[in-house]
N, C-alpha and C positions, 0 to 999 in steps of 0.2 A: 926602326925597331923589329925584333925578331918575333917569330911567333910565340914563342917562350915567354917573352915581356910582355906580350901582349894578352895572353891565355892564361900564364901561369903555370904553365906544363911541365915545369922540375922545380925541384927544391921547394913543395910545397908542405911536405910532412902528411902526406898520403902513406899510409902501408896496402900493400898488397891487399890485404883482407880487408880495406875500404871501398875496394872498387872489385871484390870479388876476382880477384887475380889480373886485371888489367891497370894499364898506366895511364898516367896522364896525355902523355905522348899519342898513344893509343886513341884515348878520346879525344884529343884535337884532329886526328887524321880523319878518324871519322865523322865529325863534324864538318870537315872540310869536302869531304865526299858526298854531305846532307844525309848523314845518317842510311845511308843505300850501299850497299845492299843489306837489308836490316839483321843485326848481329842481334841474334836472341839473348845469348849470354850476357850482351852488354845490356839490352834494352829489358829484360829479365832481373837486371840490378839496381835494387832500391838506391845503392850508394851512386853506382854510374850514373842512373837518371837524374839525381840531384845535380850531380856536378855538372853533367851535359847540359842541364834547363841554366845551371847559375851561368855557366861559363859563355852559353849563347846569347846573354841578358849584358853579361860585360862585355862581349866582341861587338855587340849593337851600340852601346853606349862609350864602353873606354876608349878606344881609338881616338875619337874625335877629340874627348877631352885631353888625350896625352898628347896628338899631334899639336894642339893649342897652347898647351903649356910649352911644350919643348920649343914654338916657334917665339912666345914671350920670354921665356926663362931659359937659356942654354941648361942649366944645371936642375931644372925639372924636378921636384919633390914628387914621387911616385909613393910615397908613405901610404896615401889613401887606398891606392890601388892595391898594394899589400895586404892592407886589412881586409878590403874587401875577399882578396883571393885566399885569404887565411880563413874568412869566414866559409868560404866554400869546402875547404878541407874539412872545416867542422861540421860541416852540414853533410858531409858524405857519410860520415861517421854513424852508426846508431845511434851510440849515445846510450843513455837509460831509457827504459821502458815505463811508459806513463800509463797506468791502466784505466781504464774509464769507469763509470760507476752501472753497476747491471744491476736487474730487476731480480734476477734468479743466481742464489750462489754459485751454483754450479757454471753461468757464463765466464768467459775469461776473454775482456775486448783489451785492446790496449793500442799505443801508439808510440812509436820511437820519440826519443827527443829531437834526431835528425830530421827524420820528418816532419815535425812542428817547426823546425829551424828552417826547412825547406820550404812550408809551406809560407812560415813568416816573412820570406824572400819574394817570393811572387808578388806581395803586394808592393813592391817598388814598379812592378810593369803598367801599374795602373796611372804612374804618376810619372809623367814625362820630364826626364835628367834625373831622378832621383836615383841612385844606389845603395843598399844597404850593404852593409859593413858587418860588424859583429853584431852576434844576437845573442842573450842570454838568459835562459831561463831559469827563475829563482825561486826556491820551495822544496819542500816534500813532494816530489816528483812521484814516488812508490806508493802516495796513499791515494788510494779512487777520491776524487771530489776535493782534494786539500788546493788551497790558494797557491795559484802560481802567476810569481810577477813576471814580465817580458820587459827587457832593458834591448833596445836595439840601435846602432850606432848608424848613420847614413849621410851618404854626400848628396849635396842639393845644387841646382843650377842658381848662379846670379841670377838677379833682378827680380826676382820672386820673395813675397815674404815669406820668411822662415817660420814663424808662428803659423800662418796659414796651412802651409806645406806640411808640417810636423804634426799638424790635427789631423790633416785627410790622410796622413801615414797613417796615423793612429786608428782613425776609423777602419782603413781597409784594411789593417791586421786583426782588429777586433771580427770585423764583420767574415774573416776567412776561420778565425779560428772557432767564433760561434757554430758558424756552417759546418766544418767538417771535423772539428777535432774535439768539440764537446765538451773545453776544460774549463773548470773554476779560475777565470782569469781575473785576477786582484788590481793590477793596474799595468799600463803599457806607457814604458819609459821611453821618450825618443831623446835623442842625444845626436845634434847636426854636429858634426868633426869638420867637416871642409864645404867649402862654397866653391863652385866650381862656374867657367864664366864659358856657359856656350856657344859655340857658334852659329849667328844663323846660316840657314839653308841659302849655298851662293858664296860662302867662307866669310861673309861680315860678321863682326864680332858684335855683341848683345850689350 
C-alpha cells in the first residue's frame, strides 16, 4: 500500500482554502517528519490541525486493519476507509458558524461546524479500535441555543458488544461537547457501519 492509500493524501476533495494553501501531500510529509521543524503556517491553521490530528489517528489504526483485510480478502473493500477519509475532508472545512448563548448583547462568541466535528472525532481515541467516519450536525446551527442533533458513523472492532461500544462512544462525544462547546445537543445517534477484525499483538487474529 502506498502512502497515499493509507493517509488519503490525494483525491479527497480538499480545496486550498480548506488547508490555508497547504496540500494533503505537504501535511503527510510534515507528519512523516514528526511535525519538526514546526511550521507556523500549518500549526496556526485550524483546518490543517484538524486534518493532521485525524490523519494521525487513522495512521495508528488504519494500516493494521487494511493489512489484515488484504491477507484475508485479495480484493479487500476499502469503502470504510474512504468514508473516514471523506469525513476528515469535511472536518477540515470550517462550515457554518455556530453562535454561543451570551449574557451581554454585544458579546459575540461561537465555534465553527468543522471544529465541532473535529472535537467529535477525538472521542474515538478513548475507545480502542473505534474509528469515526461521517459526522453530521442537524438543526438550525445559526440560532444560539437551538437544539442540535449529532449523527455519527463508526467502524468498530470485532469481538466486543456493539451496543456497549456505541453507548460508550455516545457518552464520550456528549462529554466533550458539554465540556468544550456548550451546545444544546438534542441527541447523539451512533450508526455502526462496519465491524473490523483487529489482529492481536504478535499477529494473532482475535
